[in-house]
N, C-alpha and C positions, 0 to 999 in steps of 0.2 A: 363380618368382618375380622378376619385372623390376626391383628399388626401388635406383636406382643404376646400379652397376655388373651385368653379366649374372654369376647364379648358375654354380654349377661344373658341375649337373646342366643347366643350362641350354647351356651349352657346350661340355658333352660330346655330349648330343643333336645339335648344329648339325656337330662332330666325325663323328660316328656320319653324320649322311646327308651329308655328302660323302664318305668311305669307302661308302658304297651307291652310290652315283652311279657311283664310278668304277668300284669292281667289275660294274657294271652295265653299263659301259662293254664290259667283258672276256667277259663272259658272263651270258646269263640263265638261270639253272637255280634247280631249286627253294630250296636252300638263300638261290639269294640273293633269288627272292620270298618265303620266307618269313621276310628278315631283315627284308624291308621291311614286313611282317605284322607281326613283334615293334615293330619299330619305331613304326610309326603307332599300335599299343595302347598304347604308352608315351605317344605324343602327346596320345591323346583322353583319357588318365588325368592327366595334365600339367595340360588344360589343366580337368580338371573341379576339378581341387586349387587350379587359379587363382581358378575360379570362384568355390570356395565361401569364399576367404581374403577378395576383394573385395564378398560378400554379408555377410561379416561386420564387414569396415571399414564399409561403407552404415549395418547397423544399429547399429553400434557409435559410428557420427556422430550417427544421428536422436535414440538416445536419452541422447544427454548436449550433447551441442554443441548441437543444436539445438532442446533444450528451454532449455538454461539458456542461451544468448545469441543469442536466433533473429534479432535484426536484424546481429550480423556472420555466423552460421552461415547463414544464407538463400541467399546468392549464392555462397557456396560451394556449398552443395548445390547449387541449381543446376545448376552448371558440372560437379556431378560425376556427376548425371542425363545432361548433356548428353555427355559423356564415356561414359557406358553406353551411351547409345542410338546413336551411331556405333559401336561397336563391334557394337552388337547388330545392328546395320545389317549391317555388310562378315560377320561371323559366318551370317548367316542368308545370303545371295547366297552364301557360298562352299558352306554346306549343301546347296543347292538342286543347283550343280556337283555337288556327293559321290551327290546324290537322281540325277543324270544318269547319271552311271558307275555306280549301282548298278543299273539297270534295265538299261543297253546291257550290264555284264557279267552278266547272268541271273539276279541277285542273291544270295545268300551260299552256297559247299559248307558244309556240314556237316561237312566231315571237316577240312578246313585252316581252318575260319573265317576265309576270306577270299574274295572274287571270286570266281566261278565263272572270270573269262574274266579273270581276275587278271593270265595273262602276253599277252592279246593288246596287241600296239602298234599298234595302228590306232584303239580306241577313242578315246584318250586326245587322239592328234591329232587327230581327225576333232570329235570335241565344240570343245577349246579353241584350235587353229590351224586347221583349214578353215571353224567355223562364228564365228572371231574371238571367243571366248570368254576365253582366254587378253586377247588387249587390252584386255577390259572390264575383265576382275580385275584387271592391272597397272594400269589408270587408278583403278578402287574403292580400291585400298590403299594408294599414294601419296596419293588425297584423304583419305581416312581418315587418314592419319600429318597430313598439314597441320592435320588440323580437329582434332586432340587436342592436337597443338603450341600451337595458336591459345587452348585453354582456362588456358593459362600465362602466367604474367606472365611479363615479360619476360627477367629475369634467371634466372626458374628454366627457361628454353627450352634453352639452352646447355646443360645438364647431363642434355638428353635422350639413352639410350642403347638404349631396349628396338630392336627388329631387323627394324617391320614396314615396309619396304619391298621396293620390288619394281624396281629399275633393271636397265636392258641392262648386259651385261659392254664391258668398255673395249678389250678381246683377244677373239680365238673360240675358242668351246668348243667344242670338238667341231663345227669351221666353224659354229658359231651366234654370235650376239651376244648378238641379241633373247631379254628375259625369259623369255619366254614360249616361247620356241622350245627354251631350254637347260631347260626345264621341265617341257614336254609334249608336244616335237616328237618326229619323225622317231626310233623305235625305242625310244623311252619304255613299260612295261608299264603294264598298264592300274592294279594295284597299288602301283607307285613314285607316279603321276601322282595315286592318291589318299592316298598317303602325304603327299605335297607339300604337298594341300588342306588336311591334317589340320596339319601344321604349320603357313599362316597360319593357325590358329586359333587353334593356341595361341599366334605371334606373337600375335594381337590379343588375345588376353586377356593377354596379359604385359605387351602396352603400355597396353590399357586399368585393372589394376593399377599402374604407375608411375604415368601419370598423375593418379590418384584417392587414392592416397600423397601423391603432391607438392602437391596441394589442400588435403585436412583437415590436411595437417602445415601449410599456414599460417595454424592457427586459434592453433598452440602455438608461435607468434613470441612473439618480444616487442614487445608495443604501446606501449610508454612505456622511453623508456632511464632507467632511475635512476641517478643521479650525486652528487645532492644529499640530503643525511643531517639530519634536526635532532631534540634529543630536546622532547618535549611534555610537558607534565602540563596537565591538564585537570578543576578543580573544579567537579561542579556548582553550589556554593553559598559565598562566603566567609563566610556568617553561620550561624553554628552557635550553635543552643541548650544551655546548660551539663548536661552528662551524654551528650548524644548526641555519635556520633562526624565525627570530620573524614575526607573521603575525595577523593581525586582519581588522577587514571588518569595513569600514565605511561607512555610509547611511541615508538615512534621512526617518522617519517613521511618518506615519500622522495618525491621530484621529481627532473624534467628539469630543468638546469640552460638546455636550450637551448631551449627553449618556455616559449610566455606563454600559459598558458590565461587564456579568457574567465570570470571571474566576476560572478556578477549575485545580486542579493539584494531580491527580489521584484519583480523584472524588469527592478530599474535597477543598471547596471553598473559596479563597482567602478573604482577606478584599481589596478592592477598592478603589483609592485617585487618583485622576487625572487622572482616565480611565487607573493604573498601578496598578498589584497586585505583591504581595512581598514573597515571599518561602524562608523557613525557613525549609532546610533538617537535618535529626536526622543525630547525629553523635556519639551517644550509642555505637554503635559497628563496629568493624572495616571490611571491605570489599567496594563491588564496589554496587552502588545504583543507580537506574536510576527512570528517573520522565519523567511525559508529560505532559504538558499542554495544556487548552482548553478553549479559547476564544469564547463567545456566543454573538453574536451584533445585534440587531433587526435593519433593513433595512427599506429603507424609504417607499417600499410598506408596510409594518408590519412583513415580511417573518423572520425568523432568523434565522441567517447563521453562521453553525459553522467552526472553526479554530482551528486545531490543531497544537501545535510547533513540532519539529523536537528532538526523544528522545535526554535526556539530561543526563547525567553520573559524579559523583563523586564517588572518591576514600577516604575513612576512611582508617588510619593508625595509628598502635599503636607510640608513641614518644619513638625513640629507639636511643640505638649508637653501632657502632659497636666497638667491642676490640679483635684485631688477635694477637698472637702469633706467630709471624714469624719463630723463630726455629720449630716450632712445625706446621707448615701447610704441614701435611704428607696423603698422601692414602697406604693402605698396598693390598701388590700384591694378588688379588684370593679373596676380598672380595665386598660383596655388600658394598660399600661408601655412608653412608644418606649425602645430603649436600644440604643446603637450599639458593635460587639465587633469589636475590629482588633486586629491580635498584630502588631509589627517585624518583616518579614525573612520576611512568610510573603502572601502574596495571599489576598483577601479570603474568593476563594472557597475555600480550602483553611483558614478558621478557621470552628470551633461551638463555640455555645455552650448549655448545658445548667441543670439545676435539677432538684433535689427538692422540693416542697410546694410546688409552682404547675405553671405551662404557660408553655414558652417556643415561639415558634414561627419561620421566618423566616430568613433566609440571607443574602449574601454582605457582612456588616461591620451589616445592618440588622434588629432582632430585638423583638417586643411579648412582654412579664410580665403574666402575669395570676396572680393565686393570691384565693384564699376569702376570706371573713371568718373562718373560724375560723384563719387563721394571723395574724391580727392581733396586736402585741403578740412577735412570735417576732420571727428572726432567720433569713432563710435567703440558699445559698449560690448563684450564678449560675459555674458550672465553664467554664473556656476550654478549648481543645481546638484540635491544628492537626493537618495530614495532611503529612508530610515525608517524600521516597523509598517512600513506598507504606508510612509508618510512621506511627499517630498519636502525638505527642505531647500531655502534660500539660503546658498552659503556666501553671497557678494557678487561683484561685477569688477574690471581689470578694464579701463579705459586705453585706448588705442588710437594712434594720429594714422588718418590715411594718407601715403605719399604718395608722389609721379613717379614713374620709374624713371631712371638718370638718360640724358642722350647719349646713344652711341657714338661710335665714330664708323666711316664709311671706309670697305676697305676693296681692292681690285686686286684679289687673285694675291691673298693673305696681305699687300701692300697699302698703306696707306700715302704714296706721293714717294717726290724721288728718282733718282736717273737710275733711268732700264733697260732695256735693251728693245731692238725695234720687233725682234721678235716675241717679247713679252708681251707688251701691248697689244701687237697683233692679234694674239690667241687668246688675250680678254673675252668672257663674253657675259659678265654682269657685274650690278657691286652688291657688295655684303656691305654687312651691320653686325658693331662689336660692340656689346657692354664691357669694358676693362674693369678687371678689379669687382668684380659683383658676385655676390652672394650667389644670386641664381640663374640655370643657363637659361637666358632669354633670347627670343628670335624676335627681332625687327621687322615686318618687311616694306621694302622700297615699293614706294608707291609711283614719281616722278622723279626726274632729273635733268640737265641741260649740262650740254657736254660744248666746250670752244677746245677746234682744232687750231692749232698758229704753226705754218709751214714756214721754214726759211725762206723768205724774200715775197712772201704772200700775204693777201691779207688775212686777217681773221674767220674763221667760219663758226656757228655755233645751232647748234641742232637741242629740239629737244626730244626727250624719250619719255614711255611709258612705261612702268614695272622695272622690276632688276636687271630685266635684262638685256641685251643691246639691241636693237632694232636693224634692219638693212640697210639704213644712209650712215648710224652710226659706225657699223661692222666696217661698210664698202668707205669710209674715212678710215677707221684704224688702220684697213689696209693700203691707202695710198701715202702713207705720213712716212715724210723725210728726214733724212738725220739729223736730231737734234731739233726736231718736230717739238711745240708743246701741248697736251693735252690736258686742258681745267673741266674736274666733273665741279658741281656747281649747283645749286638752287635742288640741293637733293632733300626730296621730303619722304618722309617714312614712317610706319605705325607703328606702335607696341600692340601686344596683348592687351592693355586696360583701353585701345579704341581712339588712343589719343594719338595726333601728331606730330612731329616735331621737323625740325629743319636744321639739316647737320652742316658741319663744314664741310666746306670744299679742299679737292687734294690734287694735287699739281704733279705730273709725268712729264719728266722728258726725256725721249727716247733717242739712245745713241746709239 
């Protein structure tokens, strides 16, 4: 292979070729012809080995660089494939000439393993000189050389050492100066001309290998000149709960002092000094805010490389103080008691509240607690925890007393007794309840009651009624009232949302 300077094997092959040509000028014996045959076999073997090496280079690049860094590797991959295409085109052209030699030379002699007409001095000259194929081949070789070199960067072209070149001689060689006459002209045996074509094919593969190596080698060149180093310590949080470890990453950063990267946060550019940008996040409103940085750096090969920071977040909270009346930490049974839960230093979405003896639902700092009537008189705890760095931390608990709902008052058409008109009391249809001066809007359901009717100069009549609505007998009695009659609603039993029954105070109306 020709990567950099010629290998020892390639130098030896070139020297042997020159020696054979010199011997050929003296005598065309079977010994010389056999030497050309052996030399040709060596060139074919060398070409095969180089081709295998090239295929390994392509396979390795495709399975590593092209997959890991496709944006940067793709242009290099395309140039390498162009080099392969140029080399294959020239190699196929040479092979067609060898096929003509094979046909004109009556095929292969089984005894020598060489062309039957290997000593013929006219076939090569007829095809390459008389039919002008030599000139075409010379032009094709030089054209391919220029195409291959053009694939390299300017700075890499000067170091090209491959021998794929067809130049005319500056001085006469056996009376000839033209490249095609020297290699395929008068007195050149067919096997020698065929060996020359094999050497050209070997040179083609060596040239392809050198170009591909140089192209693929650009992937391993330094992208950024790192000459500035800093020690950095980064802690996920400066707020630590008692008993939890304080952790921080300590590492070394490197940068290029001669380049100024472009740094943006959420699309907005930052001012950059000494390769560093400073981001100032807004704190005008409360909540969790997230941001992501993008750093764009120009590589030594001219390409722009983009680097994204992990998503960062910060929480803005209102300044606050908590004042709790210890004697009033209560939960009312049977109601949806609203609760706000937070923990300093933790995002609301990471905080969780739980309890035994009741149910609690909600999230993001807002919860609703509900306990049954059986818990009245007991003390229950609400437990608070939060998630930090993948671990659940217990932040403590708060105790609350469970109280029964207060007793409501009974009402008929919004009145709780007193003097009313006959029309008012006759049009009444049910008993309602209402809690006075209570923070919750609570409804109690009347289960049963008794009502006593006292008409003037008549005996008192008492009736029982189920449910809040007046039954038929009660309605009939109301419609039979006389002026100055008294109506007493008593033994009023109702049930609250906690499932507990309460007996309400009676109410008395006097119909005028």
